[in-house]
ROGU-101769 format. One record per residue (C-alpha): x, y, z. Coordinates in steps of 0.1 Angstrom, whole numbers, plus 5000, padded with zeros to 4 digits. Example, Ala and Ser with C-alpha at 12.3 -4.5 7.8 and 13.67 -1.06 7.14 Angstrom:
% residues 2
512349555078
513749895071
END
This chain:
% residues 455
496845985093
494145735090
491645975111
492446275088
491946065054
488645945068
487946365070
489046445038
486946135025
483846305042
484846625030
485246514994
481846384993
480646755000
480046954969
478947254980
482247245002
484547154973
482647374951
483247674978
487047564977
487847564942
485847904939
488448064963
491047874948
489948054912
489448414929
492848414945
494548304910
492448534893
493848794919
497048754917
497348734875
494749074875
498049194901
500949064879
499249224847
498749564866
502449584878
503449424843
501149744832
503250004849
506549904843
505949924806
504450254811
507850374828
509850224804
507750374774
507950734796
511650714792
512350604758
509850924751
511551154775
515051044758
513751124723
512151444738
515451594751
517551484723
514551694698
515151944726
518752014731
519752194697
516652444704
516952514741
520752574740
520752774712
521053114731
523452944758
520253044783
520152814814
517152984826
515752884796
516852514797
515652524835
512252614825
511052424794
512652064800
511151844818
512751554836
511251224842
510751064878
509450704886
508650454915
509350134899
506649864914
508249614938
508349244933
505749194956
503449524947
500949264927
499949134964
498549454974
498649744949
497650014976
498450414970
500050314932
496350344919
496050684932
499050844930
501350904901
503950644900
505550814868
505951234876
508151464851
509651794870
511452104859
513652334880
510652554893
508452514925
508352144935
505352094959
503152254931
505151934909
504551664937
500851754947
498951844913
499251484907
496451414932
493551604913
491851304901
488251184902
487851074934
485350774921
487350614902
489150514926
486150434948
486250074941
489749974943
491749684925
490649364928
493749184942
495248964964
494649164995
490949254985
490748874985
492248775015
490849065039
487049075028
486148735008
488448515025
486748495056
483048405041
484748105028
485747935063
482748085074
480947845052
483047555057
483247575099
479647715107
478047405109
481047155122
479047065156
475247175145
474946975110
476046655137
473446755161
470546825134
471346495119
471246255147
474646155143
476046405175
475746095198
477245845180
480546065167
481446135200
480645725216
483845645191
487245655200
489245955193
486146165197
486446495215
488646755213
490846635186
488146525166
486946895159
490247075159
490946815131
488046845113
488447235113
492147195107
491747035071
488947285066
490947525072
494347405056
492847345020
491347675022
495047805033
496547605004
493547784983
495248154985
498748064991
499747844959
498848144935
500648394963
503648124959
503448104921
502948444918
505848534942
508048304922
507248484887
507748794898
511048734918
509848814952
512648734976
511848465002
511948705030
509148885016
507448565005
507548415039
506448705061
503248695036
502948375038
503148405077
500248675082
497948545055
498548195076
497948385109
495148555094
493148255081
493848145122
492148435134
488748335115
489248015124
489448035157
486248285158
484548055137
485047745163
484647945190
480548055173
480247725159
481047485194
478747715216
475547475207
473447775185
471647605154
473247655121
471247905111
472048125147
475948035142
476148175104
473848515118
476348535142
479648465120
477948695092
477348995118
481048935129
482548945095
480449295087
481549415123
485349305117
485849365082
483549695072
481949875107
484849865128
487449975100
485550195087
484650395124
488650405134
489050565103
486850795105
487950875145
491850885131
491051145106
489051355133
492451265158
494851345136
493351575109
495751615076
495051905052
495451815016
498451804995
496252014972
496052244998
500352314994
499952334957
497552654965
499552794989
503152774974
501252914939
499953204961
503553234971
505053264936
502553454919
502653714952
506453724942
505453914907
504154234928
507654234954
510754434943
512954204925
515954344945
513854244977
513053924965
516953814959
517854004993
515453725009
517253444984
520953524994
519753495030
519553125027
521953104996
524853335006
527253154984
525453374957
525253694972
528153874954
527553824915
526354054895
523454294904
520254254880
520254414852
516254604836
513954434826
513454064830
516253804846
516453444850
517953434882
515353644898
513053404886
514253114902
515053304932
511053344940
510653004927
513052864955
511753104981
508052954970
509452624983
511152815013
507952975023
505452615023
508452445041
506852455078
503352345060
505352055041
506751945072
503851945094
501951805068
504351485065
503951435102
500251425104
500651185075
502850965097
501351035131
498150885111
500050575096
501450485132
497850505141
496050305118
499050015124
497750065158
494449955154
495749705133
496849545165
492949475175
491849435138
492949105124
491849235085
493649635087
496749415108
497049165076
496349505054
499049685066
501949395063
500549325027
500849725020
504549765035
505849435021
504149524989
506149864989
502750024979
501850245012
502450575023
506050535037
506850385002
505050694985
506850965009
510450805002
509750824965
508451194971
511851264989
513851074961
511751334935
513051614964
516451484958
516751484924
514951834922
518051974942
520551834921
518552004894
518452294905
522152304922
523652204887
521552544870
522252804895
525952874884
524852944850
521853174859
523453364888
527453394874
525853434839
527453114822
526852984786
524752694787
526052444760
524952134746
527251984765
526152074793
522751984783
523851614786
525051664818
521951724833
520951514863
518751144855
516851054883
517650744904
514950554919
515950424953
516950064956
514149854965
514549705000
512749435021
510649605046
508949385069
506549515097
507549325128
504749445146
502049425129
502549075120
503048985156
500149135166
498748935139
500048615154
499148705191
495248735179
495548405158
497248275189
494148405214
491348285195
493247945186
493447875220
489947995231
488647765204
490747465218
489147485250
485847505235
486047215216
486947015249
483547165264
481347095237
482746685241
482546705277
478946835277
477846585254
478946255272
477146355302
END
């Protein structure tokens, strides 16, 4: 304990080291506060939209049910759905920045409604959000490099290394103690804001513990790598150059190349393509005879095949039949689209086994519920709600029953899935394994430096 206290006294005299730690603490705090404010803004938006939805439906009810026509209700009544942010969403906003978390749907073809929200300006999402995931993945390694790159070289260049190694307790323990103190202080600068944010947002203990472990493992990865480079005997400039090159390679170049390779290996069509395919199928139904359309509809919905034949002119049951057929027409494409997305997600997680930054992002986004799996779960909830809406309207459409105000009040209400704590054990274990490997190699390197300098 006295040796560690002595190391702290030495470190506290370094103005640049203390300034770096304070800056890291400030950046982490700003990132957490920014994430909490964004989550609160999204929650306020959801609450405001829900209130506007209730007011709109209350105004529409007398008008839409005046003639007792269920088709009119299904066409004009937009019903709200929403994706509540999880308590951990402030850590990594992920896809919530690029995909809608509030979506109003009606009883028409679904895929068009699901994917028309993807038509945003990509330049607006290019910079991303300043959240804790950004600070941890990209900025935290730079601070660790600044604190550790000259651990040995500064002592050698000042002429103190031989004297330092001659003191009692010098050797591997000395370098590990110094590195551990610096890395531990950097960890506190990141973990304390995360802990405070987790308490404020009400994060489950298991989720908070998983995030803490992931961050500690990532810090251990970069601490081990910085020690491996800093203890090999090079100058401070050479060490800093090598570590900055490693940072650029591990956080920028390799993830970008890996993403490009995955994009070519696992091609995924855009959701907009599904929207266009469904629109073509729906619009093409106007050129097909109404009887043929209903015959195809009755093949997948035989419970309505014995209803009254179509009268002359327009009829809502024919209109909703070809809307339903539009969904069924693109169902194979939707299944292939989702399968490709999941395959690419799995491949990306595999990339995270070798690249600690990708692995940390995978853990943070999964715990935060802002990754692809969370977005697909929201789409599944919308699909189930849309199915309930159709099933409630179809008896009125096909049996030509009158749709009254009481029926309007019984329209289904969206129920978002209950949030569950999902901890990605495989990426977390891989991150811990890489950290253990790098720390083990760094400990061996520390011992060799001590022996070489005593010869």
